TITIDREN-351487 format. One record per residue (C-alpha): x, z, y. Coordinates in steps of 0.25 Angstrom, whole numbers, padded with zeros to 4 digits, always signed. Layout:
BEGIN
XZY ...
This chain:
BEGIN
+0123-0017+0172 +0117-0019+0159 +0126-0015+0147 +0129-0025+0136 +0129-0019+0122 +0134-0026+0109 +0127-0021+0096 +0130-0023+0081 +0118-0021+0071 +0119-0020+0056 +0112-0029+0046 +0110-0024+0032 +0107-0033+0020 +0096-0028+0011 +0099-0020-0002 +0088-0023-0011 +0089-0010-0020 +0082+0003-0015 +0092+0010-0006 +0095+0025-0005 +0104+0024+0007 +0108+0013+0016 +0113+0019+0029 +0127+0019+0035 +0124+0026+0049 +0138+0026+0054 +0147+0015+0049 +0144+0001+0053 +0148-0009+0042 +0155-0022+0046 +0150-0035+0041 +0152-0036+0026 +0153-0021+0024 +0143-0015+0015 +0134-0002+0017 +0132+0006+0004 +0118+0009-0002 +0113+0015-0015 +0102+0008-0022 +0091+0015-0030 +0098+0010-0043 +0109+0020-0039 +0119+0009-0036 +0127+0008-0023 +0126-0005-0016 +0130-0011-0003 +0122-0017+0008 +0129-0027+0017 +0129-0023+0032 +0131-0035+0041 +0131-0031+0056 +0128-0042+0066 +0129-0042+0081 +0119-0047+0091 +0120-0050+0106 +0124-0039+0115 +0112-0030+0120 +0110-0033+0135 +0103-0021+0141 +0093-0024+0152 +0093-0016+0165 +0081-0007+0161 +0089-0004+0148 +0102-0001+0156 +0094+0008+0165 +0092+0017+0152 +0107+0017+0149 +0109+0021+0164 +0101+0034+0163 +0109+0046+0166 +0116+0053+0154 +0106+0065+0153 +0094+0058+0158 +0081+0057+0150 +0072+0045+0152 +0060+0037+0146 +0062+0022+0144 +0050+0014+0143 +0052+0000+0136 +0042-0010+0131 +0044-0016+0117 +0057-0024+0116 +0063-0019+0129 +0075-0013+0121 +0072+0002+0120 +0079+0004+0107 +0091-0004+0112 +0092+0004+0124 +0091+0017+0116 +0103+0012+0108 +0111+0007+0120 +0108+0020+0128 +0114+0029+0117 +0125+0019+0115 +0128+0020+0130 +0128+0035+0130 +0137+0036+0119 +0146+0025+0124 +0148+0033+0137 +0153+0045+0130 +0143+0054+0137 +0135+0057+0124 +0141+0057+0110 +0135+0049+0099 +0130+0061+0092 +0123+0066+0105 +0113+0055+0107 +0101+0053+0098 +0090+0042+0098 +0076+0046+0093 +0066+0036+0087 +0052+0037+0082 +0054+0034+0068 +0064+0035+0057 +0065+0020+0055 +0068+0018+0070 +0078+0029+0070 +0085+0023+0058 +0086+0010+0065 +0091+0015+0078 +0101+0024+0071 +0107+0013+0065 +0107+0005+0078 +0113+0017+0086 +0124+0019+0075 +0129+0005+0076 +0128+0005+0092 +0136+0017+0093 +0146+0014+0083 +0150+0028+0081 +0147+0039+0070 +0137+0050+0073 +0134+0063+0067 +0120+0059+0064 +0110+0048+0067 +0108+0044+0082 +0093+0040+0080 +0083+0049+0074 +0068+0052+0075 +0063+0064+0082 +0059+0070+0069 +0073+0069+0064 +0079+0075+0076 +0068+0086+0076 +0072+0089+0061 +0087+0090+0065 +0083+0100+0076 +0074+0109+0068 +0084+0108+0056 +0095+0112+0065 +0088+0124+0070 +0083+0128+0056 +0098+0128+0051 +0102+0136+0063 +0092+0147+0060 +0094+0146+0045 +0080+0141+0042 +0077+0130+0032 +0077+0115+0037 +0063+0110+0041 +0057+0100+0032 +0048+0088+0037 +0034+0087+0032 +0032+0072+0031 +0018+0066+0034 +0016+0062+0020 +0019+0077+0015 +0010+0083+0026 -0001+0073+0023 +0000+0077+0008 -0001+0092+0012 -0013+0090+0021 -0020+0082+0010 -0018+0093+0000 -0022+0104+0010 -0034+0096+0014 -0038+0094-0001 -0036+0109-0004 -0045+0113+0008 -0057+0103+0004 -0066+0115-0001 -0061+0125+0009 -0072+0128+0019 -0064+0137+0028 -0060+0125+0036 -0072+0119+0043 -0068+0104+0044 -0078+0096+0052 -0089+0089+0044 -0082+0075+0047 -0069+0080+0041 -0074+0081+0027 -0066+0084+0015 -0066+0069+0013 -0061+0066+0027 -0050+0076+0025 -0045+0069+0013 -0042+0057+0021 -0027+0053+0025 -0032+0050+0039 -0037+0064+0040 -0024+0070+0036 -0017+0060+0046 -0025+0066+0057 -0022+0080+0052 -0007+0077+0052 -0008+0072+0066 -0016+0084+0071 -0006+0093+0066 +0005+0085+0073 -0002+0086+0086 -0004+0101+0084 +0011+0102+0083 +0014+0093+0095 +0004+0101+0103 +0008+0115+0097 -0005+0118+0092 -0007+0127+0080 -0017+0126+0069 -0024+0138+0076 -0024+0132+0089 -0030+0119+0084 -0042+0127+0079 -0043+0133+0093 -0043+0119+0099 -0053+0114+0089 -0063+0125+0093 -0060+0123+0108 -0062+0108+0108 -0073+0108+0097 -0065+0100+0087 -0068+0106+0073 -0058+0096+0067 -0047+0104+0074 -0052+0118+0070 -0053+0113+0055 -0039+0106+0056 -0033+0118+0062 -0037+0127+0051 -0033+0117+0041 -0019+0115+0047 -0017+0130+0048 -0019+0130+0033 -0011+0118+0030 +0001+0124+0038 +0000+0137+0030 +0001+0128+0017 +0012+0120+0022 +0020+0132+0026 +0018+0137+0011 +0021+0124+0004 +0031+0117+0013 +0038+0128+0021 +0047+0122+0032 +0040+0108+0032 +0037+0103+0046 +0030+0091+0051 +0037+0081+0061 +0029+0086+0072 +0032+0101+0069 +0047+0097+0067 +0047+0090+0081 +0040+0102+0087 +0050+0112+0081 +0062+0103+0086 +0056+0103+0100 +0054+0118+0100 +0069+0120+0095 +0075+0111+0105 +0066+0116+0117 +0070+0131+0114 +0085+0127+0113 +0086+0132+0098 +0092+0119+0094 +0101+0110+0103 +0097+0095+0104 +0111+0090+0100 +0109+0077+0108 +0112+0073+0122 +0104+0060+0122 +0091+0057+0115 +0085+0043+0116 +0071+0041+0110 +0066+0027+0106 +0051+0024+0105 +0047+0037+0111 +0032+0032+0111 +0032+0035+0096 +0036+0050+0097 +0025+0060+0095 +0023+0072+0105 +0031+0081+0096 +0043+0071+0096 +0041+0070+0112 +0041+0085+0113 +0054+0086+0105 +0061+0075+0114 +0056+0083+0126 +0062+0096+0121 +0075+0089+0119 +0075+0083+0133 +0072+0097+0139 +0084+0102+0132 +0093+0092+0140 +0093+0080+0130 +0091+0067+0138 +0080+0059+0131 +0079+0044+0134 +0066+0040+0127 +0062+0025+0125 +0048+0021+0122 +0036+0012+0125 +0022+0018+0125 +0015+0005+0123 +0020+0003+0108 +0018+0018+0103 +0014+0016+0088 +0012+0030+0083 +0002+0036+0093 -0006+0039+0081 +0005+0049+0076 +0006+0056+0089 +0015+0047+0098 +0011+0047+0113 +0014+0034+0120 +0012+0041+0134 +0024+0050+0130 +0034+0039+0133 +0031+0039+0148 +0029+0054+0148 +0042+0057+0141 +0050+0058+0154 +0041+0070+0159 +0041+0076+0145 +0057+0077+0145 +0058+0081+0159 +0070+0079+0168 +0064+0067+0176 +0066+0057+0165 +0065+0043+0170 +0057+0032+0164 +0064+0019+0162 +0058+0006+0158 +0064-0006+0150 +0060-0018+0157 +0065-0030+0148 +0058-0034+0135 +0070-0040+0126 +0062-0041+0113 +0050-0050+0116 +0049-0063+0122 +0039-0065+0133 +0027-0069+0124 +0029-0057+0115 +0031-0047+0126 +0018-0052+0133 +0011-0049+0120 +0017-0035+0120 +0013-0032+0134 -0001-0038+0132 -0003-0027+0121 +0004-0015+0129 -0004-0018+0141 -0016-0014+0134 -0010+0000+0131 -0011+0012+0140 +0002+0014+0147 +0004+0028+0142 +0010+0032+0155 +0020+0020+0154 +0019+0005+0156 +0031+0000+0164 +0037-0004+0150 +0027-0015+0149 +0033-0023+0160 +0045-0027+0152 +0047-0042+0152 +0053-0050+0141 +0067-0057+0144 +0069-0064+0132 +0068-0079+0132 +0064-0079+0117 +0050-0085+0114 +0040-0076+0108 +0028-0080+0100 +0015-0074+0097 +0006-0079+0085 -0007-0075+0078 -0012-0076+0064 -0027-0074+0063 -0031-0076+0048 -0045-0076+0041 -0040-0065+0031 -0029-0055+0029 -0023-0063+0018 -0022-0076+0027 -0017-0067+0039 -0005-0062+0030 -0002-0075+0024 -0001-0082+0037 +0007-0071+0043 +0017-0072+0031 +0018-0087+0032 +0021-0085+0047 +0032-0075+0044 +0038-0084+0034 +0038-0096+0043 +0045-0088+0053 +0056-0083+0043 +0058-0096+0036 +0058-0105+0048 +0066-0097+0057 +0078-0091+0050 +0080-0081+0062 +0068-0074+0058 +0071-0065+0046 +0060-0057+0040 +0066-0044+0045 +0063-0049+0059 +0048-0049+0056 +0038-0038+0056 +0023-0037+0053 +0016-0026+0059 +0002-0020+0055 -0006-0009+0061 -0007+0000+0049 +0003+0004+0038 -0008+0001+0028 -0007-0013+0031 +0008-0014+0029 +0008-0015+0014 -0003-0025+0013 +0004-0034+0023 +0018-0033+0018 +0014-0037+0004 +0005-0049+0009 +0017-0054+0017 +0027-0051+0005 +0018-0059-0004 +0019-0071+0006 +0034-0070+0005 +0036-0062+0018 +0046-0051+0014 +0041-0038+0020 +0045-0024+0022 +0038-0012+0027 +0042+0001+0033 +0045+0013+0024 +0033+0021+0029 +0023+0010+0028 +0015+0017+0017 +0016+0029+0009 +0025+0029-0003 +0014+0030-0013 +0009+0017-0008 +0022+0010-0011 +0021+0002-0024 +0035+0005-0030 +0035+0020-0025 +0021+0022-0030 +0025+0018-0044 +0037+0027-0044 +0028+0039-0039 +0018+0036-0049 +0028+0037-0060 +0034+0050-0055 +0020+0055-0054 +0017+0052-0069 +0031+0058-0073 +0027+0071-0065 +0013+0072-0070 +0007+0070-0056 +0000+0058-0060 -0006+0057-0074 -0001+0046-0083 -0015+0039-0086 -0018+0025-0089 -0019+0020-0075 -0005+0027-0071 +0001+0021-0083 -0004+0007-0080 +0001+0008-0065 +0015+0012-0070 +0016+0002-0081 +0012-0009-0071 +0021-0004-0060 +0035-0007-0058 +0040+0005-0067 +0032-0001-0079 +0034-0015-0075 +0022-0021-0084 +0012-0031-0079 -0003-0031-0083 -0001-0040-0095 +0010-0031-0100 +0002-0018-0098 -0009-0024-0106 +0000-0027-0117 +0005-0013-0117 -0009-0008-0116 -0013-0016-0128 -0001-0012-0136 -0004+0002-0134 -0018+0001-0137 -0015-0007-0150 -0006+0005-0155 -0017+0015-0151 -0027+0008-0159 -0018+0006-0171 -0017+0021-0171 -0032+0023-0171 -0031+0027-0156 -0041+0023-0145 -0035+0027-0132 -0036+0017-0121 -0024+0009-0115 -0023+0017-0103 -0021+0030-0111 -0010+0023-0120 -0003+0018-0107 -0002+0032-0102 +0003+0038-0115 +0013+0027-0116 +0019+0030-0103 +0019+0045-0106 +0026+0044-0119 +0036+0032-0121 +0035+0034-0136 +0021+0028-0136 +0027+0015-0132 +0038+0014-0143 +0030+0005-0152 +0027-0005-0142 +0041-0007-0136 +0042-0020-0142 +0034-0026-0130 +0039-0027-0116 +0027-0019-0110 +0030-0008-0120 +0044-0007-0116 +0041-0006-0101 +0031+0004-0103 +0040+0013-0112 +0051+0012-0102 +0042+0017-0091 +0037+0028-0100 +0051+0032-0103 +0054+0033-0088 +0043+0042-0086 +0047+0051-0098 +0061+0052-0092 +0056+0055-0078 +0047+0066-0084 +0059+0072-0091 +0066+0072-0077 +0054+0078-0071 +0054+0090-0081 +0068+0092-0078 +0066+0094-0063 +0070+0080-0058 +0067+0077-0043 +0058+0066-0038 +0070+0057-0035 +0075+0058-0049 +0061+0055-0055 +0060+0043-0046 +0074+0038-0049 +0071+0039-0064 +0059+0030-0063 +0065+0021-0053 +0078+0019-0061 +0072+0017-0075 +0062+0007-0069 +0073-0003-0066 +0066-0007-0054 +0078-0006-0045 +0084-0018-0051 +0071-0026-0052 +0066-0024-0038 +0080-0026-0032 +0081-0040-0038 +0067-0043-0034 +0070-0039-0020 +0083-0047-0019 +0076-0059-0023 +0066-0058-0012 +0052-0064-0011 +0039-0058-0014 +0044-0050-0026 +0057-0046-0018 +0049-0041-0007 +0040-0032-0016 +0053-0027-0023 +0058-0023-0009 +0046-0015-0006 +0046-0008-0019 +0061-0005-0017 +0057+0001-0004 +0046+0009-0009 +0055+0015-0020 +0066+0018-0010 +0056+0025-0001 +0051+0033-0013 +0065+0038-0017 +0068+0041-0002 +0055+0050-0002 +0059+0057-0015 +0073+0060-0009 +0067+0065+0004 +0057+0074-0005 +0069+0080-0013 +0078+0083-0001 +0067+0089+0007 +0060+0097-0005 +0070+0099-0016 +0062+0109-0024 +0049+0101-0024 +0045+0094-0037 +0044+0079-0038 +0029+0080-0040 +0028+0084-0026 +0035+0071-0021 +0026+0062-0030 +0013+0069-0026 +0016+0069-0011 +0019+0054-0011 +0008+0050-0020 -0002+0057-0011 +0005+0054+0002 -0003+0045+0011 +0007+0046+0023 +0019+0037+0023 +0032+0043+0025 +0043+0038+0034 +0056+0035+0026 +0070+0030+0028 +0072+0025+0014 +0079+0012+0014 +0071-0001+0013 +0073-0015+0010 +0082-0022+0020 +0077-0036+0015 +0073-0046+0026 +0058-0043+0027 +0046-0042+0037 +0043-0028+0041 +0028-0025+0039 +0025-0012+0047 +0016-0005+0057 +0019-0003+0072 +0025+0010+0071 +0035+0005+0061 +0039-0006+0070 +0043+0003+0081 +0057-0001+0086 +0058-0014+0078 +0059-0028+0082 +0056-0041+0075 +0056-0056+0078 +0042-0058+0072 +0031-0047+0072 +0018-0050+0065 +0007-0040+0069 -0003-0042+0057 -0017-0038+0053 -0021-0036+0068 -0036-0034+0064 -0047-0028+0072 -0049-0013+0068 -0035-0013+0062 -0026-0016+0075 -0031-0009+0084 -0036+0002+0075 -0044+0010+0086 -0049+0021+0077 -0047+0034+0084 -0036+0042+0079 -0038+0056+0075 -0053+0055+0074 -0053+0066+0064 -0045+0078+0069 -0042+0073+0084 -0027+0075+0083 -0025+0067+0096 -0033+0078+0104 -0022+0088+0102 -0013+0079+0111 -0022+0081+0123 -0032+0069+0120 -0043+0079+0117 -0052+0074+0128 -0050+0059+0127 -0063+0051+0123 -0064+0041+0112 -0062+0029+0121 -0049+0035+0126 -0045+0038+0111 -0049+0024+0107 -0041+0018+0119 -0029+0026+0115 -0030+0021+0100 -0031+0006+0105 -0019+0008+0114 -0011+0014+0102 -0015+0001+0094 -0010-0007+0105 +0003+0000+0106 +0005-0003+0091 +0002-0017+0093 +0011-0018+0105 +0022-0012+0096 +0020-0023+0085 +0020-0034+0095 +0032-0029+0102 +0041-0029+0090 +0042-0045+0090 +0053-0052+0097 +0048-0067+0094 +0035-0068+0087 +0022-0059+0086 +0012-0063+0075 -0002-0056+0076 -0011-0058+0063 -0025-0054+0060 -0036-0058+0051 -0050-0063+0056 -0062-0065+0048 -0076-0059+0044 -0070-0046+0040 -0059-0043+0051 -0056-0047+0065 -0043-0049+0072 -0039-0037+0082 -0040-0039+0097 -0025-0036+0097 -0023-0050+0091 -0027-0056+0105 -0016-0047+0111 -0005-0055+0103 -0012-0068+0100 -0003-0080+0099 -0001-0093+0092 -0010-0094+0080 -0003-0095+0066 -0011-0104+0056 -0016-0097+0044 -0006-0099+0032 -0010-0111+0023 +0001-0106+0013 +0012-0096+0013 +0025-0101+0019 +0032-0099+0006 +0037-0108-0005 +0026-0102-0014 +0016-0105-0003 +0021-0119-0002 +0021-0122-0017 +0007-0117-0017 +0002-0126-0006 +0009-0138-0012 +0003-0136-0026 -0011-0134-0020 -0009-0147-0013 -0004-0154-0025 -0015-0148-0034 -0026-0153-0024 -0020-0167-0021 -0011-0171-0033 -0006-0183-0026 +0000-0174-0014 +0014-0180-0016 +0020-0171-0004 +0015-0158-0011 +0021-0163-0024 +0034-0167-0018 +0035-0153-0011 +0032-0146-0024 +0043-0154-0031 +0053-0150-0020 +0049-0135-0021 +0050-0136-0036 +0064-0142-0036 +0068-0130-0027 +0063-0120-0037 +0051-0115-0029 +0042-0108-0039 +0029-0115-0041 +0033-0128-0036 +0036-0134-0050 +0023-0139-0057 +0029-0134-0070 +0027-0119-0064 +0012-0122-0061 +0001-0115-0069 -0007-0124-0078 +0005-0133-0079 +0014-0125-0089 +0011-0126-0103 +0003-0114-0109 +0012-0103-0115 +0003-0102-0127 -0007-0112-0131 -0012-0107-0144 -0026-0100-0146 -0028-0085-0144 -0032-0085-0159 -0029-0096-0168 -0042-0096-0176 -0039-0110-0183 -0025-0106-0188 -0030-0092-0193 -0044-0092-0199 -0043-0077-0200 -0041-0075-0185 -0052-0071-0177 -0055-0070-0162 -0063-0059-0156 -0074-0061-0146 -0080-0051-0137 -0095-0052-0134 -0092-0048-0120 -0081-0059-0118 -0089-0070-0124 -0096-0073-0111 -0083-0073-0103 -0077-0083-0113 -0089-0092-0113 -0089-0092-0097 -0074-0095-0096 -0064-0094-0108 -0053-0093-0097 -0059-0081-0091 -0061-0074-0105 -0046-0077-0108 -0041-0071-0095 -0050-0059-0097 -0045-0056-0111 -0031-0060-0109 -0029-0052-0097 -0036-0040-0102 -0046-0040-0090 -0053-0027-0089 -0064-0031-0080 -0061-0021-0069 -0071-0012-0063 -0084-0018-0069 -0078-0016-0083 -0074-0002-0080 -0088+0002-0076 -0094-0005-0088 -0085+0003-0097 -0089+0016-0091 -0104+0013-0092 -0103+0008-0106 -0095+0021-0110 -0106+0030-0103 -0117+0022-0111 -0110+0024-0124 -0108+0039-0122 -0123+0040-0118 -0127+0033-0130 -0119+0041-0139 -0127+0054-0135 -0140+0055-0142 -0146+0063-0131 -0137+0057-0120 -0139+0060-0105 -0142+0046-0099 -0144+0051-0085 -0139+0044-0073 -0131+0056-0069 -0124+0057-0083 -0121+0043-0083 -0115+0043-0069 -0107+0056-0072 -0101+0048-0084 -0097+0037-0075 -0091+0046-0064 -0082+0053-0075 -0077+0039-0078 -0077+0033-0064 -0062+0035-0063 -0059+0025-0074 -0063+0014-0064 -0051+0017-0055 -0059+0013-0042 -0053+0017-0029 -0062+0026-0020 -0070+0017-0010 -0082+0008-0009 -0079+0001-0022 -0080+0013-0030 -0092+0018-0022 -0099+0004-0025 -0095+0005-0040 -0101+0019-0041 -0114+0014-0035 -0115+0003-0045 -0111+0011-0057 -0121+0022-0053 -0132+0011-0054 -0126+0008-0068 -0128+0023-0072 -0142+0022-0068 -0144+0009-0075 -0138+0014-0088 -0147+0027-0087 -0159+0019-0085 -0156+0009-0097 -0153+0021-0106 -0165+0029-0101 -0174+0017-0104 -0168+0014-0117 -0171+0029-0121 -0185+0028-0117 -0188+0014-0124 -0187+0020-0138 -0175+0011-0141 -0163+0016-0150 -0148+0015-0147 -0142+0010-0160 -0127+0009-0155 -0119+0010-0143 -0105+0004-0140 -0104-0001-0154 -0094-0012-0158 -0095-0024-0167 -0087-0035-0173 -0093-0048-0178 -0085-0059-0184 -0089-0073-0184 -0079-0082-0191 -0066-0080-0183 -0073-0074-0171 -0075-0059-0170 -0085-0053-0160 -0081-0039-0156 -0090-0031-0147 -0096-0018-0142 -0111-0016-0140 -0116-0006-0129 -0129-0003-0136 -0137-0007-0148 -0152-0003-0146 -0164-0003-0155 -0177-0006-0147 -0190+0001-0150 -0195-0012-0158 -0183-0011-0167 -0174-0022-0162 -0160-0020-0159 -0154-0024-0145 -0139-0024-0141 -0136-0019-0127 -0125-0023-0118 -0123-0014-0106 -0118-0021-0093 -0113-0015-0080 -0111-0028-0073 -0119-0034-0063 -0120-0048-0068 -0130-0052-0079 -0133-0064-0086 -0145-0073-0082 -0157-0075-0091 -0152-0089-0097 -0138-0082-0100 -0144-0070-0108 -0147-0078-0121 -0133-0083-0122 -0126-0070-0117 -0114-0069-0127 -0112-0054-0127 -0126-0051-0131 -0126-0063-0141 -0113-0057-0147 -0120-0043-0149 -0132-0049-0155 -0124-0057-0165 -0116-0045-0169 -0129-0037-0172 -0135-0049-0179 -0123-0052-0188 -0121-0037-0192 -0110-0033-0183 -0119-0021-0179 -0127-0012-0187 -0141-0018-0190 -0151-0010-0183 -0163-0019-0183 -0167-0033-0178 -0159-0038-0166 -0167-0038-0153 -0156-0045-0144 -0146-0039-0134 -0147-0036-0120 -0138-0033-0108 -0141-0021-0099 -0135-0021-0085 -0135-0007-0080 -0132-0010-0065 -0138-0024-0063 -0138-0030-0049 -0153-0034-0051 -0164-0031-0061 -0177-0037-0063 -0184-0023-0064 -0181-0009-0058 -0172-0005-0069 -0158-0001-0066 -0153-0009-0078 -0155-0023-0082 -0157-0028-0097 -0154-0043-0101 -0158-0045-0115 -0154-0056-0125 -0164-0059-0135 -0161-0058-0150 -0154-0071-0155 -0159-0080-0166 -0151-0084-0178 -0148-0097-0171 -0143-0091-0159 -0134-0082-0167 -0128-0094-0173 -0126-0100-0160 -0120-0088-0154 -0110-0087-0166 -0105-0101-0163 -0104-0096-0148 -0095-0084-0153 -0087-0093-0162 -0084-0103-0150 -0081-0091-0141 -0071-0086-0151 -0064-0099-0153 -0063-0100-0138 -0057-0086-0137 -0047-0089-0148 -0043-0102-0141 -0031-0107-0133 -0038-0112-0121 -0048-0105-0111 -0055-0114-0101 -0058-0108-0087 -0072-0111-0082 -0073-0114-0068 -0084-0109-0058 -0087-0111-0044 -0081-0098-0039 -0070-0098-0049 -0073-0084-0054 -0084-0084-0064 -0085-0069-0063 -0070-0067-0067 -0062-0054-0062 -0051-0064-0058 -0050-0078-0052 -0047-0090-0062 -0043-0102-0054 -0050-0114-0061 -0046-0125-0052 -0040-0139-0055 -0026-0135-0048 -0025-0123-0058 -0033-0125-0070 -0038-0137-0079 -0050-0129-0082 -0058-0138-0073 -0071-0141-0081 
């Protein structure tokens, strides 16, 4: 007869501060009790624990058959997703303990991940209701560590220490970098030094080493196999691995990888050197176990421990890490003793419609020696639904998905955020999608190991600060700017600009000439440099950060641990209180604060683990490892328990269940990703697949992709949403057709109050007589919704300042400065000029390139017999190239090609100038010319005297756009230079012959020259008079109180930003 089980499960309310420990493994708190936790601010807080009961678990006949197995019988249990495998695991253990045949400390459940083990451990603790000497659910690695550790203690050897994937990756990277010039290892030509620097190569190398351990293949044997099979990759890898193992034994004695740990444990158990210590082993998600894990289980079974293993080869998600789907069906033969195979026949989770989608996917997967589990039928009478979103772009895809999730949450109170998940194919997609949803007011959370800690914003800021304290990272202008603009400094860009200007003003007052970046770096290195500007808020914030760094430096000199250094930075920042309050308020800002707090807690957990495992290692090792680690580390650091949507990959969803599952970004080329795994070092060949052809390998990869897709679909109990983008650049995946359903309309506006306000305001701006929109906005404004009240709209509020920038009428001695290079911008659009000047616009990449080329020309001009060759000019460019801060890639390569043309153009111009008989009179000279209350201040690139004795002023241009013929006579910059020479602001060297622009990298030229000259003839006296009036008008306009925006058809006018000049926003309509 079926057994009826009643269960109680805890519900824990969120604690918004970062938590060091939130775990009570034995005691079950009654309603209203409080569980203690310690926050990162050091205060002890409580978390309410409110248990609730759900309906009694009714085991079906196939589940009951598992419980009816003889006491010492091993077995394999196949079960499709949702057939109650984990529930049967719990009930099997509970039944064995309740019968008295096995004590609670004599049974153990093994899971495929630490997260799954933690969840099952809590569930078992509550289900058994008795105290145990240790956790009853663990990972295979954890059990293996106990076995090896017990043996080490018994023989007086040191306890083994696990080498994490991130640590191993870093060691491999250092070894590969050190061996670049070593020719004793004959790497094949296609595995060049550049390839060996890639993270993908190191990932394959780690996988090859794991397969070697599982197959008991030494480095020397790998070399032999490489020679036998004609694989030069194995020969080189074997020689490298031998050298790496010697280095590891020297630098990290006693450290072992997970595969080595499992192999050692299996050997110790098989030899009888260690007693298993359990009388029943129950395994969940066997399909995720590697060969080393399976060997360990087999060794336990052969020592008389009955093993009941549950799994489904159709949803294996970690085959790329060595998991073998076929091992589930073959596990009975591996453990021996005639272990039977049972099949769970009833699908409890998914309604018929969703179960049909899951079957449709799994039927396309190879059976992996199994298949009976696919016949499981749904018995629930709930209605399941499948929906699809196909949008023209990624932005619209994510916006529509966010709207749909908000509809589900707000319109159905039975669907909390925590009962929803969004699953993507790759971990690289998780941060982008999580932030896109969070911006659309869908609270999100991610798994702890979704990315490396160095990629977490909050953790990276703390790591950078510690790296500066320890001298690992030089405190230059870029790093100082990053720290000041980050959460530790707390400045925004406007405040940073004020700070930079204040420091620069003091520097000039002391006759100094250092740039702002150098002053910022000095200020953070020495708090005393900021004493004189503490009266301004940015100065106080910068000094507080500088003092914090100084305090931490003192601690580091006294031998502080990495935990102590991090705590000093965190505690003095005051961010614990700020982010906690933001997290408590919720919304977009609250979600961001929660993610930042999660990152900080994970960083402290990593620091604690580092200190515990390596007490003698310096803090710098921890910082270096994390900053260079490309591999995420698994962690059990407490994370926010706020109601939020989980965004994760298929492996992170193993063992989880949700009401709603969205499978996002199902794009062709992304999911499925049929690129062959192990194409560089062929690690899969060590597992016996050496003779498989490419077609078989691609089929296996496709089946792996289908398994992950099936896992994602099978997590839903009510609704599956599959999303993709389809346009000119990308296509939806064929997988979309496997789960195609009702089409969700593309979102017109976000399903949020902000989105509704925006839509209503747009309607009202387009049709002022729209009474319905006006009434709705009035209702929202009365409710206090931000942006609904017209008094809050831009363009409606009175200006904060309405006076002129310079009051020329009130103060007749006042002057306004006019830059020749800015006159054109002002005349084109006064609003553009104002934004550029007030925002401190730097001009970006183009300005940086121009600065470098002007500086090089100045240096060349200052040398009487200067080398003007292309090689010399390009050499100077390369020495300063780092100033542009370009990321390596196609953009940098494109810019280098363009600047190389500039170097050629500059050489050709200077060479032609030298051979023309002309003379250089001045280079990079400055001038100041006062015209009433207007002062023209400028710098001239070159003043040249032609062979005929006339003087020409030259302005070098590195841009690609030049004035047309009719525009040249009125060009304001050249006109200002001519006026300065004519009116005596420059030394008189002879009659003025005009001015010219020299473009050293033009898009087109009228000759074969690599540069282009655009001359402006010498102005007449009447034209100078007209230009003086023009300068006067520009000066009066620049000193004014209003700046008109000039509209254009495209709305840009060559701006580096977009100014909205439309009737709904601006009155600048003419």
